[in-house]
MILO-880254 format. One line per field, with one value per residue (C-alpha): residue number from 1; residue in one letter; chain; x, y, z. Coordinates in nm, 2 decimals, padded with zeros to 4 digits. Layout:
REM residues N
k [NUM|...] $
r [a|...] $
c [A|...] $
x [X|...] $
y [Y|...] $
z [Z|...] $
***
This chain:
REM residues 343
k [1|2|3|4|5|6|7|8|9|10|11|12|13|14|15|16|17|18|19|20|21|22|23|24|25|26|27|28|29|30|31|32|33|34|35|36|37|38|39|40|41|42|43|44|45|46|47|48|49|50|51|52|53|54|55|56|57|58|59|60|61|62|63|64|65|66|67|68|69|70|71|72|73|74|75|76|77|78|79|80|81|82|83|84|85|86|87|88|89|90|91|92|93|94|95|96|97|98|99|100|101|102|103|104|105|106|107|108|109|110|111|112|113|114|115|116|117|118|119|120|121|122|123|124|125|126|127|128|129|130|131|132|133|134|135|136|137|138|139|140|141|142|143|144|145|146|147|148|149|150|151|152|153|154|155|156|157|158|159|160|161|162|163|164|165|166|167|168|169|170|171|172|173|174|175|176|177|178|179|180|181|182|183|184|185|186|187|188|189|190|191|192|193|194|195|196|197|198|199|200|201|202|203|204|205|206|207|208|209|210|211|212|213|214|215|216|217|218|219|220|221|222|223|224|225|226|227|228|229|230|231|232|233|234|235|236|237|238|239|240|241|242|243|244|245|246|247|248|249|250|251|252|253|254|255|256|257|258|259|260|261|262|263|264|265|266|267|268|269|270|271|272|273|274|275|276|277|278|279|280|281|282|283|284|285|286|287|288|289|290|291|292|293|294|295|296|297|298|299|300|301|302|303|304|305|306|307|308|309|310|311|312|313|314|315|316|317|318|319|320|321|322|323|324|325|326|327|328|329|330|331|332|333|334|335|336|337|338|339|340|341|342|343] $
r [x|x|x|x|x|x|x|x|x|x|x|x|x|x|x|x|x|x|x|x|x|x|x|x|x|x|x|x|x|x|x|x|x|x|x|x|x|x|x|x|x|x|x|x|x|x|x|x|x|x|x|x|x|x|x|x|x|x|x|x|x|x|x|x|x|x|x|x|x|x|x|x|x|x|x|x|x|x|x|x|x|x|x|x|x|x|x|x|x|x|x|x|x|x|x|x|x|x|x|x|x|x|x|x|x|x|x|x|x|x|x|x|x|x|x|x|x|x|x|x|x|x|x|x|x|x|x|x|x|x|x|x|x|x|x|x|x|x|x|x|x|x|x|x|x|x|x|x|x|x|x|x|x|x|x|x|x|x|x|x|x|x|x|x|x|x|x|x|x|x|x|x|x|x|x|x|x|x|x|x|x|x|x|x|x|x|x|x|x|x|x|x|x|x|x|x|x|x|x|x|x|x|x|x|x|x|x|x|x|x|x|x|x|x|x|x|x|x|x|x|x|x|x|x|x|x|x|x|x|x|x|x|x|x|x|x|x|x|x|x|x|x|x|x|x|x|x|x|x|x|x|x|x|x|x|x|x|x|x|x|x|x|x|x|x|x|x|x|x|x|x|x|x|x|x|x|x|x|x|x|x|x|x|x|x|x|x|x|x|x|x|x|x|x|x|x|x|x|x|x|x|x|x|x|x|x|x|x|x|x|x|x|x|x|x|x|x|x|x|x|x|x|x|x|x|x|x|x|x|x|x|x|x|x|x|x|x|x|x|x|x|x|x] $
c [A|A|A|A|A|A|A|A|A|A|A|A|A|A|A|A|A|A|A|A|A|A|A|A|A|A|A|A|A|A|A|A|A|A|A|A|A|A|A|A|A|A|A|A|A|A|A|A|A|A|A|A|A|A|A|A|A|A|A|A|A|A|A|A|A|A|A|A|A|A|A|A|A|A|A|A|A|A|A|A|A|A|A|A|A|A|A|A|A|A|A|A|A|A|A|A|A|A|A|A|A|A|A|A|A|A|A|A|A|A|A|A|A|A|A|A|A|A|A|A|A|A|A|A|A|A|A|A|A|A|A|A|A|A|A|A|A|A|A|A|A|A|A|A|A|A|A|A|A|A|A|A|A|A|A|A|A|A|A|A|A|A|A|A|A|A|A|A|A|A|A|A|A|A|A|A|A|A|A|A|A|A|A|A|A|A|A|A|A|A|A|A|A|A|A|A|A|A|A|A|A|A|A|A|A|A|A|A|A|A|A|A|A|A|A|A|A|A|A|A|A|A|A|A|A|A|A|A|A|A|A|A|A|A|A|A|A|A|A|A|A|A|A|A|A|A|A|A|A|A|A|A|A|A|A|A|A|A|A|A|A|A|A|A|A|A|A|A|A|A|A|A|A|A|A|A|A|A|A|A|A|A|A|A|A|A|A|A|A|A|A|A|A|A|A|A|A|A|A|A|A|A|A|A|A|A|A|A|A|A|A|A|A|A|A|A|A|A|A|A|A|A|A|A|A|A|A|A|A|A|A|A|A|A|A|A|A|A|A|A|A|A|A] $
x [-00.63|-00.89|-00.88|-00.50|-00.33|-00.25|00.13|00.13|-00.06|00.19|00.50|00.34|00.29|00.64|00.79|00.57|00.67|01.04|01.02|00.83|01.05|01.37|01.26|01.11|01.45|01.61|01.36|01.63|01.92|02.04|01.90|02.09|02.46|02.59|02.93|03.20|03.35|03.70|03.96|03.76|03.89|03.76|03.53|03.68|03.51|03.55|03.38|03.41|03.52|03.33|03.59|03.51|03.83|03.80|03.91|03.96|04.06|04.35|04.51|04.59|04.77|05.00|04.82|04.56|04.22|03.93|03.60|03.32|02.98|02.72|02.53|02.69|02.40|02.35|02.46|02.59|02.79|02.94|03.03|03.20|03.39|03.51|03.62|03.81|04.00|04.07|04.19|04.43|04.61|04.71|05.10|05.11|04.91|04.99|05.28|05.14|05.00|04.64|04.39|04.04|03.76|03.40|03.15|02.80|02.51|02.29|02.12|02.21|02.34|02.72|02.77|02.57|02.77|03.09|02.96|02.87|03.22|03.38|03.17|03.22|03.49|03.52|03.82|03.98|03.86|03.48|03.34|02.99|02.81|02.48|02.39|02.49|02.74|02.99|02.72|02.58|02.93|03.01|02.66|02.60|02.26|02.31|02.49|02.74|02.93|03.31|03.54|03.91|04.11|04.48|04.75|04.69|04.32|04.19|03.91|04.06|03.73|03.39|03.15|02.78|02.66|02.81|02.84|03.02|03.30|03.36|03.69|03.86|03.77|03.87|04.21|04.28|04.19|04.41|04.70|04.64|04.64|04.97|05.13|05.15|04.90|04.86|04.54|04.56|04.57|04.29|04.07|04.13|04.00|03.68|03.37|03.27|02.90|02.90|03.24|03.35|03.54|03.32|03.45|03.14|02.98|02.63|02.68|02.80|02.50|02.26|02.40|02.38|02.03|01.93|02.11|01.94|01.60|01.66|01.75|01.44|01.23|01.37|01.24|00.89|00.94|00.80|00.72|01.06|01.22|01.02|01.13|01.49|01.45|01.27|01.56|01.81|01.62|01.60|01.97|02.07|01.79|02.01|02.10|01.92|01.92|01.74|01.46|01.43|01.40|01.15|00.95|00.94|00.83|00.55|00.45|00.43|00.24|-00.02|00.09|00.10|00.10|00.38|00.58|00.54|00.66|00.99|01.06|00.98|01.22|01.49|01.41|01.40|01.76|01.88|01.65|01.87|01.83|01.72|01.64|01.42|01.24|01.17|01.05|00.81|00.69|00.63|00.40|00.21|00.17|00.01|-00.23|-00.33|-00.57|-00.44|-00.12|-00.01|00.05|00.28|00.46|00.51|00.65|00.90|01.01|01.05|01.26|01.49|01.51|01.59|01.90|01.98|01.82|01.96|01.81|01.64|01.40|01.27|01.18|01.02|00.80|00.70|00.59|00.37|00.21|00.14|00.00|-00.23|-00.36|-00.41|-00.13|00.01|00.23|00.40|00.42|00.59|00.85|00.93|00.97|01.19|01.41|01.44|01.54|01.79|01.96|01.98|02.12|02.37|02.48] $
y [-07.63|-07.36|-07.24|-07.23|-06.89|-06.71|-06.71|-07.09|-07.15|-06.92|-07.10|-07.44|-07.34|-07.22|-07.54|-07.75|-07.53|-07.56|-07.94|-07.95|-07.71|-07.88|-08.22|-08.09|-07.94|-08.28|-08.51|-08.68|-08.65|-08.91|-08.78|-09.02|-08.96|-09.32|-09.41|-09.17|-08.95|-08.99|-08.81|-08.80|-08.94|-09.29|-09.31|-09.49|-09.80|-10.05|-10.38|-10.74|-11.02|-11.34|-11.47|-11.19|-10.99|-10.61|-10.46|-10.10|-09.93|-09.77|-10.12|-10.12|-09.78|-09.76|-10.06|-10.03|-10.17|-10.30|-10.29|-10.51|-10.43|-10.69|-10.99|-11.34|-11.49|-11.21|-11.34|-11.00|-10.96|-11.31|-11.23|-10.90|-11.08|-11.34|-11.08|-10.88|-11.19|-11.27|-10.92|-10.93|-11.22|-10.98|-10.99|-10.62|-10.64|-10.97|-10.84|-10.50|-10.59|-10.50|-10.61|-10.72|-10.70|-10.81|-10.62|-10.76|-10.62|-10.93|-11.07|-11.43|-11.62|-11.62|-11.99|-11.97|-11.68|-11.87|-12.16|-11.93|-11.78|-12.13|-12.25|-11.94|-11.73|-11.46|-11.27|-11.41|-11.11|-11.08|-10.81|-10.79|-10.46|-10.54|-10.18|-10.07|-09.82|-09.87|-09.90|-09.57|-09.40|-09.51|-09.42|-09.77|-09.77|-10.08|-10.41|-10.50|-10.17|-10.18|-09.90|-09.88|-09.70|-09.62|-09.65|-09.29|-09.36|-09.17|-09.31|-09.39|-09.50|-09.63|-09.84|-09.88|-10.20|-10.46|-10.36|-10.52|-10.26|-10.36|-10.55|-10.28|-10.01|-10.21|-10.30|-09.94|-09.80|-10.06|-09.96|-09.60|-09.70|-09.88|-09.59|-09.78|-09.54|-09.17|-09.00|-08.81|-09.13|-09.28|-08.98|-08.99|-09.34|-09.26|-09.21|-08.84|-08.91|-09.20|-09.18|-09.53|-09.68|-09.88|-10.22|-10.39|-10.26|-10.35|-10.15|-09.85|-09.88|-09.91|-09.61|-09.41|-09.52|-09.40|-09.07|-09.03|-09.10|-08.83|-08.58|-08.67|-08.61|-08.26|-08.19|-08.33|-08.64|-08.88|-09.17|-09.18|-09.15|-09.45|-09.65|-09.58|-09.68|-10.00|-10.08|-10.03|-10.27|-10.53|-10.50|-10.52|-10.63|-10.60|-10.24|-10.05|-09.70|-09.83|-09.99|-09.68|-09.45|-09.68|-09.73|-09.35|-09.29|-09.54|-09.39|-09.03|-09.16|-09.32|-09.68|-09.76|-10.14|-10.13|-09.89|-10.12|-10.42|-10.24|-10.14|-10.49|-10.63|-10.41|-10.54|-10.90|-10.85|-10.65|-10.65|-10.38|-10.13|-09.80|-09.64|-09.94|-09.94|-09.57|-09.59|-09.86|-09.65|-09.36|-09.59|-09.69|-09.32|-09.27|-09.55|-09.40|-09.56|-09.86|-09.85|-09.55|-09.77|-09.99|-09.69|-09.55|-09.88|-09.89|-09.53|-09.57|-09.89|-09.68|-09.40|-09.65|-09.75|-09.42|-09.13|-08.86|-08.98|-08.67|-08.86|-09.07|-08.75|-08.59|-08.90|-08.91|-08.55|-08.66|-08.92|-08.67|-08.42|-08.68|-08.75|-08.39|-08.36|-08.04|-07.95|-08.29|-08.27|-07.93|-08.06|-08.35|-08.13|-07.89|-08.18|-08.31|-07.96|-07.91|-08.24|-08.16|-07.82|-07.95|-08.22] $
z [-04.57|-04.65|-04.29|-04.26|-04.21|-04.53|-04.47|-04.42|-04.74|-04.92|-04.80|-04.85|-05.21|-05.24|-05.11|-05.34|-05.63|-05.55|-05.54|-05.87|-06.05|-05.94|-06.05|-06.38|-06.46|-06.37|-06.55|-06.76|-06.51|-06.26|-05.93|-05.70|-05.69|-05.71|-05.57|-05.47|-05.76|-05.91|-05.70|-05.38|-05.05|-05.00|-04.69|-04.40|-04.26|-03.98|-04.04|-03.93|-04.16|-04.17|-03.92|-03.67|-03.75|-03.74|-04.07|-04.16|-04.48|-04.30|-04.26|-04.63|-04.65|-04.95|-05.11|-05.38|-05.28|-05.49|-05.30|-05.44|-05.29|-05.34|-05.21|-05.21|-05.40|-05.65|-06.00|-06.10|-05.78|-05.82|-06.18|-06.07|-05.80|-06.05|-06.30|-06.04|-05.94|-06.30|-06.38|-06.08|-06.25|-06.52|-06.53|-06.49|-06.17|-06.01|-05.80|-05.71|-05.37|-05.47|-05.21|-05.32|-05.06|-05.10|-04.88|-04.82|-04.62|-04.64|-04.33|-04.40|-04.10|-04.07|-04.13|-04.45|-04.57|-04.50|-04.70|-04.99|-04.99|-04.98|-05.27|-05.49|-05.65|-05.39|-05.24|-04.93|-04.74|-04.72|-04.48|-04.33|-04.33|-04.15|-04.08|-04.43|-04.29|-04.57|-04.83|-04.72|-04.70|-05.05|-05.18|-05.32|-05.50|-05.71|-05.68|-05.78|-05.74|-05.76|-05.62|-05.69|-05.42|-05.46|-05.19|-05.08|-05.01|-05.32|-05.54|-05.88|-06.02|-05.91|-06.12|-06.03|-06.19|-06.41|-06.78|-07.07|-07.04|-06.68|-06.74|-06.95|-06.70|-06.40|-06.56|-06.66|-06.32|-06.15|-06.38|-06.27|-05.90|-05.94|-06.13|-06.47|-06.64|-06.60|-06.52|-06.85|-07.05|-06.84|-06.89|-07.26|-07.27|-07.08|-07.28|-07.26|-07.18|-06.95|-06.78|-06.90|-07.19|-07.41|-07.51|-07.64|-07.97|-07.85|-07.53|-07.73|-07.96|-07.68|-07.50|-07.83|-07.88|-07.54|-07.59|-07.93|-07.78|-07.51|-07.78|-07.98|-07.67|-07.64|-07.99|-07.92|-08.13|-07.87|-08.09|-08.25|-07.91|-07.78|-08.08|-08.00|-07.64|-07.75|-07.98|-07.70|-07.48|-07.75|-07.82|-07.45|-07.22|-06.91|-06.98|-06.70|-06.85|-07.16|-06.96|-06.73|-07.04|-07.21|-06.90|-06.83|-07.18|-07.14|-06.81|-06.93|-07.24|-07.02|-07.08|-06.71|-06.75|-07.00|-06.78|-06.48|-06.69|-06.77|-06.41|-06.28|-06.53|-06.39|-06.04|-06.16|-06.29|-05.99|-05.68|-05.52|-05.80|-05.63|-05.96|-06.06|-05.72|-05.73|-06.10|-06.00|-05.70|-05.94|-06.14|-05.83|-05.74|-06.08|-06.02|-05.69|-05.45|-05.26|-05.48|-05.28|-04.98|-05.19|-05.33|-04.98|-04.85|-05.13|-05.09|-04.71|-04.77|-05.00|-04.74|-04.46|-04.67|-04.83|-04.64|-04.86|-05.19|-05.34|-05.57|-05.28|-05.08|-05.38|-05.45|-05.08|-05.13|-05.42|-05.20|-04.93|-05.18|-05.33|-04.98|-04.91|-04.65|-04.80|-04.50|-04.51|-04.89|-04.87|-04.62|-04.85|-05.16|-04.96|-04.84|-05.20|-05.32|-05.04|-05.12|-05.49|-05.43|-05.18|-05.42] $
***
């Protein structure tokens, strides 16, 4: 690099700085935009059912649709599917023509998937998305994710992951989609911070503990923040934001092994968690050496599924930089910055 032209060295430094500054400003923000936002047009799709029938979203014009993204063996996805079917038995919803659809991207042989559907509590309509086209269009980062679409093809609400407030939120969004609840009433019931009504007191307390910890960090009270994150994890071990916050606190504090344990716990609970995978990759980047290869493999797997994930590009830049590939690092940082600014 010492022999590189001066202008190249300058712009390489600029791009590296842009990437670092953007991510420093977003340290406690969610970098991946999961699931389509409320009020957006639901992405179209054309997938085959497990019975080789071509199915499109347009086929259900004027009917509300509930899309459940997940794997047929995933416990959280199976639970989400069961809850969707249970909610649809609500007297207010049972005659509204709502169409539940399960979308899976797994590579399981067709006959095995059919057996799983027959032996489980899934909607009649299960679609196969082997190339993750619908998963990508709907920005699915975690499974299960549930998206409610009204009869006009507009996203009423989208939920990444399964939380204790799932049933209340699903019911309310379906009431909106069928014209039985106004958007204003629905908005009033949504928690201002997380965009979801809280039905479980433990969920509410865990969310508040994480928020409190984040505020303590801003004031330099790291030990108190860590204690709050730990308390949230103990209260709700399956609450991913708490483990992410605690793991990141461990990582920045030099407790690499403890950080790795938190991130692996997330992946044990949800192997498809992009946030958990990238958090683990960040720990491996910190370790350096041979761990960089493991981190790169994880990051490239994420980018193969979701090529426009800013954090993945940023972390790839960190790997390039640590190996001395500054031109490649600059390109990755620039890509991350562009995606963030575009989002």
